[in-house]
MDTraj code that builds the backbone (N, CA, C; nanometers):
import mdtraj as md
import numpy as np

residues = "MET ASN LYS ASP TYR VAL LYS GLU ASP ILE ALA LYS ARG LYS PHE THR THR GLN GLY MET TRP ALA LEU ILE ILE PHE ILE LEU LEU PHE LEU SER VAL LEU GLY ARG PHE ALA ILE ARG ARG ALA SER ASN GLY GLY LEU PHE PHE ASN THR MET PRO SER SER ASN ASP ALA PHE GLU VAL SER LYS ASP PHE ILE ARG SER THR LEU LYS SER SER GLY ALA GLU PHE ALA SER GLY GLN PHE GLU CYS ALA LYS GLY ALA ASP SER THR TYR VAL VAL LYS SER PHE PHE ASP ALA ASP GLY LEU ARG THR HIS PHE VAL ILE LYS LEU LYS TYR THR GLY GLY ASP ASN LEU ASP ASP HIS SER TRP THR MET LEU TYR LEU GLN GLN".split()
xyz = np.array([
    [-3.7294, -4.6479, 4.0581],
    [-3.6648, -4.5406, 4.0194],
    [-3.7295, -4.3721, 3.9409],
    [-3.6802, -4.2907, 4.0593],
    [-3.7428, -4.1612, 4.0220],
    [-3.7155, -4.0834, 3.9688],
    [-3.7125, -4.0455, 3.7674],
    [-3.6121, -3.9510, 3.7592],
    [-3.6928, -3.7774, 3.7453],
    [-3.5521, -3.7068, 3.7875],
    [-3.6152, -3.5426, 3.8187],
    [-3.5753, -3.5071, 3.6721],
    [-3.6932, -3.4849, 3.5868],
    [-3.7316, -3.4345, 3.4659],
    [-3.6502, -3.2635, 3.4742],
    [-3.6888, -3.2331, 3.5544],
    [-3.6399, -3.0514, 3.5882],
    [-3.4849, -3.0832, 3.5999],
    [-3.4461, -3.1331, 3.6335],
    [-3.2777, -3.1194, 3.6930],
    [-3.2177, -3.1967, 3.5513],
    [-3.2844, -3.2899, 3.4873],
    [-3.2167, -3.3058, 3.3715],
    [-3.2412, -3.2236, 3.2180],
    [-3.3440, -3.1271, 3.2385],
    [-3.3653, -3.0019, 3.1494],
    [-3.3063, -2.9377, 3.1824],
    [-3.2783, -2.8577, 3.2992],
    [-3.1333, -2.7780, 3.3306],
    [-3.0087, -2.8301, 3.2729],
    [-2.9919, -2.9086, 3.3033],
    [-2.8256, -2.9858, 3.2592],
    [-2.8200, -2.9604, 3.1287],
    [-2.9151, -2.9662, 3.0842],
    [-2.9513, -2.9881, 2.9014],
    [-2.9169, -2.8325, 2.8593],
    [-3.0083, -2.8340, 2.9313],
    [-2.9707, -2.6277, 2.9015],
    [-2.8410, -2.5469, 2.9323],
    [-2.7906, -2.5792, 3.0202],
    [-2.6706, -2.5592, 3.0698],
    [-2.6124, -2.6032, 2.9788],
    [-2.6094, -2.7021, 2.9433],
    [-2.4717, -2.7310, 2.8471],
    [-2.5124, -2.6899, 2.7245],
    [-2.6108, -2.6842, 2.6403],
    [-2.6161, -2.6310, 2.5518],
    [-2.5599, -2.4715, 2.5265],
    [-2.6125, -2.4041, 2.6436],
    [-2.5981, -2.2566, 2.6291],
    [-2.4456, -2.2360, 2.6791],
    [-2.3742, -2.3742, 2.7503],
    [-2.1883, -2.3492, 2.7403],
    [-2.1211, -2.3184, 2.5869],
    [-2.1937, -2.4491, 2.4929],
    [-2.1856, -2.5242, 2.3667],
    [-2.1553, -2.4049, 2.2733],
    [-2.2426, -2.3390, 2.2835],
    [-2.3298, -2.2055, 2.2014],
    [-2.2085, -2.0731, 2.1826],
    [-2.1979, -2.0686, 2.3432],
    [-2.0948, -1.9317, 2.3996],
    [-1.9783, -1.9903, 2.3216],
    [-1.9283, -2.0984, 2.3719],
    [-1.7717, -2.1539, 2.2953],
    [-1.8079, -2.1190, 2.1422],
    [-1.9249, -2.1568, 2.0718],
    [-1.9168, -2.1579, 1.9157],
    [-1.8865, -2.0125, 1.8506],
    [-1.9571, -1.9361, 1.9568],
    [-1.9592, -1.7783, 1.9219],
    [-1.8243, -1.7013, 1.9599],
    [-1.7356, -1.7772, 2.0777],
    [-1.6381, -1.7333, 2.0576],
    [-1.5442, -1.7868, 1.9406],
    [-1.5524, -1.8909, 1.9158],
    [-1.4670, -1.9188, 1.7930],
    [-1.4504, -1.8674, 1.7021],
    [-1.6268, -1.8492, 1.6728],
    [-1.6426, -1.7372, 1.5097],
    [-1.5827, -1.6103, 1.5474],
    [-1.6185, -1.5605, 1.6413],
    [-1.5318, -1.4090, 1.6321],
    [-1.4108, -1.3939, 1.6588],
    [-1.3560, -1.5506, 1.7111],
    [-1.1832, -1.4941, 1.6891],
    [-1.1385, -1.5418, 1.5583],
    [-1.2208, -1.6530, 1.5012],
    [-1.1588, -1.6835, 1.3368],
    [-1.2028, -1.5396, 1.2435],
    [-1.2940, -1.4776, 1.2598],
    [-1.3161, -1.3445, 1.1974],
    [-1.3000, -1.2188, 1.2443],
    [-1.2259, -1.2212, 1.3678],
    [-1.1385, -1.1437, 1.3563],
    [-0.9730, -1.1575, 1.2635],
    [-0.8882, -1.2629, 1.2796],
    [-0.7728, -1.3438, 1.2391],
    [-0.8173, -1.2867, 1.1246],
    [-0.9237, -1.3288, 1.0101],
    [-0.9806, -1.3112, 0.8839],
    [-0.9441, -1.1618, 0.8192],
    [-1.0513, -1.0625, 0.9374],
    [-0.9947, -0.9255, 0.9136],
    [-0.8584, -0.8937, 0.9070],
    [-0.8171, -0.9335, 1.0231],
    [-0.6651, -0.8681, 1.0582],
    [-0.5858, -0.9262, 0.9116],
    [-0.5922, -1.0619, 0.8734],
    [-0.5263, -1.0790, 0.7361],
    [-0.5824, -1.0345, 0.6318],
    [-0.6825, -1.0048, 0.5922],
    [-0.7682, -0.8780, 0.4765],
    [-0.6898, -0.7714, 0.5279],
    [-0.7047, -0.6933, 0.6153],
    [-0.6705, -0.5308, 0.5935],
    [-0.4768, -0.5226, 0.6245],
    [-0.4538, -0.6323, 0.6801],
    [-0.2970, -0.6040, 0.6489],
    [-0.2422, -0.6399, 0.4985],
    [-0.3352, -0.7447, 0.4309],
    [-0.2971, -0.7434, 0.2567],
    [-0.3776, -0.6141, 0.1962],
    [-0.4463, -0.5535, 0.2043],
    [-0.5155, -0.4390, 0.1688],
    [-0.4204, -0.2929, 0.2216],
    [-0.3283, -0.3235, 0.2717],
    [-0.2479, -0.2037, 0.3461],
    [-0.1274, -0.2346, 0.2788],
    [-0.1056, -0.3461, 0.2481],
    [0.0029, -0.3793, 0.1352],
    [0.0293, -0.3081, -0.0015],
    [-0.0778, -0.2338, -0.0343],
    [-0.1455, -0.2305, -0.1091],
    [-0.1302, -0.3523, -0.2491],
    [-0.1285, -0.4577, -0.1954],
    [-0.1738, -0.5898, -0.2387],
    [-0.3759, -0.6056, -0.2681],
    [-0.4628, -0.6950, -0.3528],
    [-0.5596, -0.7086, -0.3552],
    [-0.5332, -0.8522, -0.2942],
    [-0.6879, -0.8535, -0.2225],
    [-0.7156, -0.9800, -0.1211],
    [-0.6185, -1.1204, -0.1911],
    [-0.6804, -1.1160, -0.3537],
    [-0.5818, -1.2654, -0.4061],
    [-0.5282, -1.1860, -0.5364],
    [-0.3988, -1.1698, -0.4745],
    [-0.2833, -1.1007, -0.5817],
    [-0.2865, -1.1828, -0.7198],
    [-0.2693, -1.1621, -0.8466],
    [-0.2580, -1.1764, -0.9355],
    [-0.1199, -1.1825, -0.9850],
    [-0.1066, -1.2104, -1.0915],
    [0.0298, -1.2130, -1.2089],
    [0.0319, -1.1254, -1.2340],
    [0.2221, -1.0449, -1.2389],
    [0.2151, -0.8671, -1.3069],
    [0.1481, -0.9189, -1.4603],
    [0.1229, -0.7809, -1.5338],
    [0.0740, -0.8023, -1.6610],
    [0.2292, -0.7183, -1.7495],
    [0.2307, -0.7406, -1.8362],
    [0.3369, -0.6650, -1.9190],
    [0.3688, -0.5103, -1.9061],
    [0.2978, -0.4893, -1.8624],
    [0.2999, -0.3176, -1.8572],
    [0.3626, -0.2902, -1.7269],
    [0.3552, -0.3800, -1.6064],
    [0.4006, -0.4105, -1.5095],
    [0.5365, -0.3969, -1.4807],
    [0.6002, -0.5108, -1.5781],
    [0.6881, -0.5374, -1.5988],
    [0.8010, -0.4293, -1.6305],
    [0.7422, -0.3921, -1.7156],
    [0.7886, -0.2519, -1.8323],
    [0.8488, -0.1928, -1.7335],
    [0.6927, -0.1074, -1.6347],
    [0.7082, -0.0048, -1.5762],
    [0.8331, -0.0491, -1.4284],
    [0.7997, -0.1365, -1.4190],
    [0.9551, -0.2124, -1.3027],
    [1.0577, -0.2105, -1.3642],
    [1.1191, -0.2597, -1.4808],
    [1.2472, -0.2387, -1.5576],
    [1.2920, -0.1133, -1.5797],
    [1.2416, -0.0204, -1.5558],
    [1.2743, 0.1095, -1.6257],
    [1.2744, 0.1704, -1.4501],
    [1.2365, 0.1477, -1.3521],
    [1.3639, 0.1754, -1.2499],
    [1.4430, 0.0817, -1.1948],
    [1.4400, -0.0578, -1.2462],
    [1.5866, -0.1042, -1.2423],
    [1.6710, -0.0280, -1.3490],
    [1.6224, -0.0057, -1.4607],
    [1.7643, 0.0369, -1.5476],
    [1.7945, 0.2070, -1.5168],
    [1.7086, 0.2875, -1.4509],
    [1.7082, 0.4095, -1.4060],
    [1.8712, 0.3948, -1.3080],
    [1.8130, 0.2632, -1.1716],
    [1.9384, 0.3026, -1.1139],
    [2.0665, 0.2245, -1.1693],
    [2.1185, 0.2173, -1.2806],
    [2.2083, 0.2196, -1.3417],
    [2.2628, 0.3222, -1.4364],
    [2.2001, 0.4434, -1.4539],
    [2.2140, 0.5317, -1.5067],
    [2.2784, 0.6025, -1.4609],
    [2.3933, 0.7050, -1.5130],
    [2.4572, 0.8436, -1.4456],
    [2.3550, 0.9296, -1.4826],
    [2.2820, 0.9899, -1.5805],
    [2.2204, 1.0789, -1.5975],
    [2.0940, 1.0697, -1.5579],
    [2.0385, 1.1089, -1.4896],
    [1.8814, 1.1562, -1.4676],
    [1.7734, 1.1680, -1.5660],
    [1.8352, 1.1980, -1.6625],
    [1.7372, 1.2741, -1.7837],
    [1.6953, 1.1279, -1.8900],
    [1.6598, 1.0623, -1.8573],
    [1.6134, 0.9327, -1.9505],
    [1.4952, 0.9403, -1.9477],
    [1.4556, 0.9476, -2.1328],
    [1.3035, 0.9180, -2.1310],
    [1.2829, 0.7893, -2.2103],
    [1.1951, 0.7085, -2.1276],
    [1.1770, 0.5627, -2.1940],
    [1.0188, 0.5653, -2.3097],
    [1.0781, 0.4661, -2.3944],
    [0.9480, 0.4641, -2.4681],
    [0.8170, 0.4339, -2.4284],
    [0.7567, 0.5123, -2.4446],
    [0.6074, 0.4438, -2.3938],
    [0.5319, 0.3851, -2.4686],
    [0.5071, 0.3001, -2.4378],
    [0.3877, 0.1699, -2.4857],
    [0.5010, 0.1238, -2.6035],
    [0.6239, 0.1592, -2.5857],
    [0.7163, 0.0814, -2.7136],
    [0.7776, -0.0462, -2.6722],
    [0.7367, -0.1430, -2.6240],
    [0.8337, -0.2275, -2.5898],
    [0.7312, -0.3797, -2.6365],
    [0.8490, -0.4771, -2.6053],
    [0.8098, -0.5970, -2.5998],
    [0.8608, -0.6685, -2.4650],
    [0.7352, -0.7797, -2.4487],
    [0.7258, -0.8497, -2.3209],
    [0.7465, -1.0012, -2.3426],
    [0.7748, -1.0863, -2.3186],
    [0.7302, -1.1651, -2.3227],
    [0.8141, -1.3008, -2.1714],
    [0.6830, -1.3296, -2.1730],
    [0.6507, -1.3726, -2.0299],
    [0.6839, -1.5662, -1.9954],
    [0.7677, -1.5843, -1.8739],
    [0.8222, -1.7272, -1.9024],
    [0.7428, -1.7831, -1.7931],
    [0.7492, -1.9233, -1.8026],
    [0.6462, -1.9966, -1.7451],
    [0.7284, -1.9858, -1.5601],
    [0.8330, -2.0075, -1.5110],
    [0.8425, -1.9610, -1.4072],
    [0.8839, -1.8253, -1.3448],
    [0.7523, -1.7121, -1.3810],
    [0.7503, -1.5992, -1.3251],
    [0.8454, -1.4953, -1.3526],
    [0.9336, -1.5535, -1.5112],
    [1.0578, -1.4373, -1.5228],
    [0.9628, -1.3283, -1.6694],
    [0.9780, -1.2638, -1.6936],
    [0.9920, -1.1920, -1.7842],
    [1.0975, -1.0721, -1.8527],
    [1.1212, -1.0647, -2.0062],
    [1.1885, -1.0562, -2.0626],
    [1.1324, -0.9337, -2.1452],
    [1.2116, -0.8124, -2.0640],
    [1.1448, -0.6785, -2.1626],
    [1.2539, -0.6329, -2.2307],
    [1.2333, -0.5684, -2.3800],
    [1.2819, -0.5719, -2.4674],
    [1.2470, -0.3944, -2.5275],
    [1.2672, -0.2390, -2.4897],
    [1.2429, -0.1365, -2.5106],
    [1.3442, -0.0935, -2.5214],
    [1.3996, 0.0981, -2.5589],
    [1.4841, 0.1484, -2.5806],
    [1.4610, 0.2865, -2.4911],
    [1.5851, 0.3369, -2.4601],
    [1.5322, 0.5062, -2.3808],
    [1.6258, 0.6163, -2.4263],
    [1.5943, 0.7226, -2.4226],
    [1.6915, 0.8416, -2.4674],
    [1.7618, 0.9126, -2.3413],
    [1.8704, 0.9197, -2.3704],
    [1.9568, 0.9930, -2.2732],
    [2.0942, 1.0514, -2.3465],
    [2.0729, 1.1431, -2.3001],
    [2.1668, 1.2543, -2.3322],
    [2.2037, 1.2681, -2.5130],
    [2.0771, 1.2173, -2.5537],
    [2.0803, 1.2342, -2.7263],
    [2.1235, 1.1411, -2.8132],
    [2.1077, 1.0011, -2.7075],
    [2.1799, 0.8732, -2.7521],
    [2.0272, 0.7889, -2.7486],
    [2.0146, 0.7305, -2.8174],
    [1.9435, 0.5946, -2.8042],
    [1.9663, 0.4794, -2.7383],
    [1.9044, 0.4236, -2.6760],
    [1.9675, 0.3184, -2.6252],
    [1.9259, 0.1932, -2.5927],
    [1.9058, 0.0789, -2.6361],
    [1.8208, -0.0389, -2.6828],
    [1.8486, -0.1129, -2.5669],
    [1.7974, -0.1744, -2.4940],
    [1.7689, -0.2785, -2.3518],
    [1.7321, -0.4048, -2.3496],
    [1.7403, -0.4902, -2.3306],
    [1.6967, -0.5967, -2.3039],
    [1.7128, -0.6820, -2.1558],
    [1.6009, -0.6654, -2.0674],
    [1.6355, -0.6587, -1.9472],
    [1.5358, -0.7971, -1.9262],
    [1.6181, -0.9068, -1.8436],
    [1.4866, -1.0492, -1.7893],
    [1.4698, -0.9935, -1.6354],
    [1.3508, -0.9844, -1.5854],
    [1.3222, -0.9742, -1.4872],
    [1.2250, -1.1393, -1.4022],
    [1.2512, -1.1738, -1.2704],
    [1.1726, -1.2792, -1.2102],
    [1.1022, -1.1504, -1.1344],
    [0.9477, -1.2635, -1.1184],
    [0.8433, -1.1666, -1.0084],
    [0.8850, -1.2255, -0.8924],
    [0.8968, -1.2023, -0.7809],
    [0.8978, -1.3337, -0.6614],
    [0.7632, -1.2561, -0.5150],
    [0.6769, -1.2184, -0.5884],
    [0.5890, -1.2346, -0.5199],
    [0.5584, -1.0856, -0.4327],
    [0.4016, -1.0446, -0.4095],
    [0.4486, -0.8996, -0.3543],
    [0.3603, -0.8117, -0.4607],
    [0.3761, -0.6950, -0.4234],
    [0.3082, -0.5587, -0.4699],
    [0.4067, -0.5965, -0.6478],
    [0.2870, -0.5953, -0.7263],
    [0.3563, -0.5485, -0.8628],
    [0.3914, -0.4663, -0.9283],
    [0.3853, -0.3619, -0.8908],
    [0.4813, -0.2443, -0.8942],
    [0.5564, -0.2206, -0.7833],
    [0.6226, -0.2874, -0.6960],
    [0.7184, -0.2692, -0.6475],
    [0.8668, -0.3233, -0.6315],
    [0.9605, -0.2493, -0.6713],
    [1.0760, -0.3232, -0.7053],
    [1.1251, -0.4335, -0.5985],
    [1.1234, -0.4331, -0.5095],
    [1.1490, -0.5340, -0.3993],
    [1.0856, -0.6227, -0.4337],
    [0.9740, -0.6540, -0.5096],
    [0.9089, -0.7660, -0.5788],
    [0.9380, -0.8547, -0.6608],
    [1.0564, -0.7806, -0.7045],
    [1.1367, -0.8732, -0.8542],
    [1.3046, -0.8994, -0.8118],
    [1.3417, -0.9420, -0.9008],
    [1.4971, -0.9865, -0.9103],
    [1.5097, -0.9662, -1.0301],
    [1.6513, -0.9131, -1.0830],
    [1.6566, -0.8632, -1.1921],
    [1.7781, -0.9716, -1.2336],
    [1.7506, -1.0378, -1.3412],
    [1.8595, -1.1344, -1.3588],
    [1.9292, -1.1461, -1.4548],
    [1.9073, -1.0694, -1.5781],
    [2.0298, -0.9965, -1.6424],
    [2.0312, -0.8630, -1.6909],
    [2.0932, -0.7797, -1.7418],
    [2.0485, -0.6787, -1.7833],
    [2.1270, -0.6429, -1.9297],
    [2.1188, -0.6500, -2.0784],
    [2.1884, -0.6021, -2.1787],
    [2.1573, -0.4684, -2.1929],
    [2.2389, -0.3879, -2.2313],
    [2.2458, -0.2199, -2.3607],
    [2.2900, -0.2408, -2.3966],
])
top = md.Topology()
chain = top.add_chain()
for i, resn in enumerate(residues, 1):
    res = top.add_residue(resn, chain, resSeq=i)
    for name in ("N", "CA", "C"):
        top.add_atom(name, md.element.get_by_symbol(name[0]), res)
traj = md.Trajectory(xyz[None], top)
């Protein structure tokens, strides 16, 4: 039996070349999907790996929720004068005050972070508000 080593070598090269092209196409598809995910995440204003909101983030969002309940638009919130407690289940309790129409009103608001941009109102749910 005679073996044709040249034909075997050509067949191995063809198989290897096809395998390499399939691997290159797979890598390119994987990188494009990963890139699209990263671009979409960055365009939503979030980081690639989003972190939990800080107390300052919860205070800023609480001001937006309280403004939506007020009749007057001239409420001035205490800048930096607030207390915030973080719960284990992504809840935040913020205590502070605001001045509106010559009156100082203290409030306690409990918010639940549902995920997304830390400063977006749609990423939060107001559980209760006490004024």
